[in-house]
C-alpha positions in Angstrom: 8.5 3.2 45.7 7.7 6.2 43.4 6.6 6.3 39.8 9.4 6.6 37.3 7.5 9.3 35.3 5.9 11.1 38.3 8.6 11.1 41.1 6.1 12.7 43.6 3.5 10.0 43.1 3.6 6.7 45.0 3.6 3.6 42.9 2.3 0.2 44.0 2.8 -1.7 40.8 5.7 -2.4 38.5 5.7 -2.8 34.7 5.5 -6.5 33.7 8.0 -5.8 30.9 10.7 -3.4 32.1 9.8 -3.6 35.9 9.8 0.2 36.4 7.5 1.3 39.2 4.3 2.8 37.7 1.4 4.9 39.2 -2.3 4.7 38.4 -1.9 7.4 35.6 0.9 5.6 33.9 -0.4 2.0 34.0 -1.9 0.4 30.9 -3.7 -2.9 30.9 -2.2 -5.6 28.7 -2.9 -9.4 28.4 0.0 -10.2 30.7 -0.6 -7.5 33.3 0.0 -3.8 33.7 2.6 -2.0 31.6 4.1 1.4 31.6 3.3 3.9 28.8 6.6 3.2 27.0 6.2 -0.6 27.0 2.5 -0.5 25.9 3.1 1.3 22.7 2.2 -0.9 19.7 5.0 -1.9 17.4 4.6 -1.5 13.7 3.5 -4.6 11.9 6.2 -6.1 9.7 3.9 -6.4 6.7 3.5 -2.6 6.6 7.1 -1.8 7.3 8.4 -0.7 3.9 12.0 0.5 3.6 13.4 2.6 0.7 15.0 -0.4 -1.1 11.7 -2.3 -1.1 9.7 0.7 -2.2 12.2 1.5 -5.0 12.1 -2.1 -6.2 8.3 -2.0 -6.3 8.3 1.3 -8.2 10.8 0.0 -10.8 9.1 -3.3 -11.4 5.6 -1.9 -11.5 6.5 1.0 -13.9 8.4 -1.4 -16.2 5.3 -3.7 -16.2 3.0 -0.7 -16.8 5.1 0.4 -19.8 4.9 -3.1 -21.4 1.2 -3.3 -20.8 0.6 0.2 -22.1 2.5 -0.6 -25.4 0.5 -3.9 -25.6 -2.7 -1.9 -25.2 -1.6 0.5 -28.0 -0.9 -2.5 -30.3 -4.3 -4.0 -29.4 -6.1 -0.8 -30.1 -4.5 -0.7 -33.6 -6.2 -4.1 -34.4 -9.4 -3.7 -32.3 -11.6 -0.8 -31.4 -11.1 -0.6 -27.7 -14.6 0.2 -26.3 -15.5 0.8 -22.7 -16.0 -2.8 -21.8 -12.7 -4.1 -23.3 -10.9 -1.1 -21.7 -12.4 -1.9 -18.3 -11.4 -5.5 -18.5 -7.9 -4.6 -19.6 -7.3 -2.0 -16.9 -8.7 -4.3 -14.2 -6.6 -7.2 -15.4 -3.5 -4.9 -15.7 -4.0 -3.6 -12.2 -4.4 -7.2 -10.9 -1.2 -8.2 -12.7 0.7 -5.2 -11.5 -0.3 -5.7 -7.9 0.7 -9.3 -8.1 4.1 -8.4 -9.4 4.4 -5.8 -6.6 3.4 -8.5 -4.1 6.0 -10.9 -5.4 8.8 -8.3 -5.6 8.2 -6.9 -2.0 7.5 -10.3 -0.3 3.8 -9.5 0.1 4.2 -6.2 1.8 1.2 -3.9 2.1 0.6 -0.2 2.8 -0.2 3.2 1.4 3.1 3.7 -0.4 2.6 0.5 -2.4 -1.0 1.4 -3.1 0.1 4.7 -4.6 2.7 2.8 -6.6 0.0 0.5 -8.0 -2.3 3.4 -8.8 0.6 5.3 -10.6 1.4 2.2 -12.7 -2.3 2.0 -13.9 -2.1 5.7 -14.6 1.1 5.1 -16.6 -0.8 2.5 -18.8 -3.5 5.1 -19.3 -1.1 7.8 -20.3 0.8 5.6 -22.8 -2.5 4.4 -24.3 -3.8 7.9 -24.7 -0.6 9.3 -26.2 0.0 6.6 -28.8 -3.5 5.2 -29.5 -5.1 5.7 -32.9 -8.5 6.0 -31.1 -8.3 9.1 -28.9 -11.1 8.3 -26.4 -9.9 9.9 -23.1 -13.3 10.5 -21.6 -14.7 6.9 -22.2 -11.7 5.3 -20.5 -11.5 7.4 -17.3 -14.0 5.1 -15.6 -11.9 2.1 -16.6 -8.8 3.9 -15.2 -10.6 4.6 -11.9 -11.8 1.0 -11.6 -8.3 -0.4 -12.3 -6.9 2.0 -9.7 -9.5 0.9 -7.2 -8.5 -2.8 -7.7 -4.8 -1.8 -7.1 -5.8 0.1 -4.0 -7.8 -2.7 -2.5 -5.3 -5.5 -3.3 -2.5 -3.7 -1.4 -4.6 -2.5 1.5 
């Protein structure tokens, strides 16, 4: 019996999954015995498997929510003076709400693409606020933007 990858090497074992003969170089230890290189490759976790439809749904829902929250923040800033503390609370709460909506719309998927979507939605709130706000305070709210982005990043990790 010879290895299926190395035809000149003798094999004394077979893969426990596909039953191909394997040599010492090709065998990988698994909880159920030795496997070949092909069968021992890890499969992608379904939580992190995001197809285009799921991603597009997350983008549309999060950007729509971000636009509503951005307009709400503009109206609040017309009534109140949005200082650093209030801006931080608003951006963190907005990020929390946006990530929760992303979780619900994607059936609790996680991953880098959804993290970027959450960060972009917080950035959308920031841009809308700075374009239409009567108080133009870009520099004081950058830290609030970064903190809100961090919350979105961590929640979808």
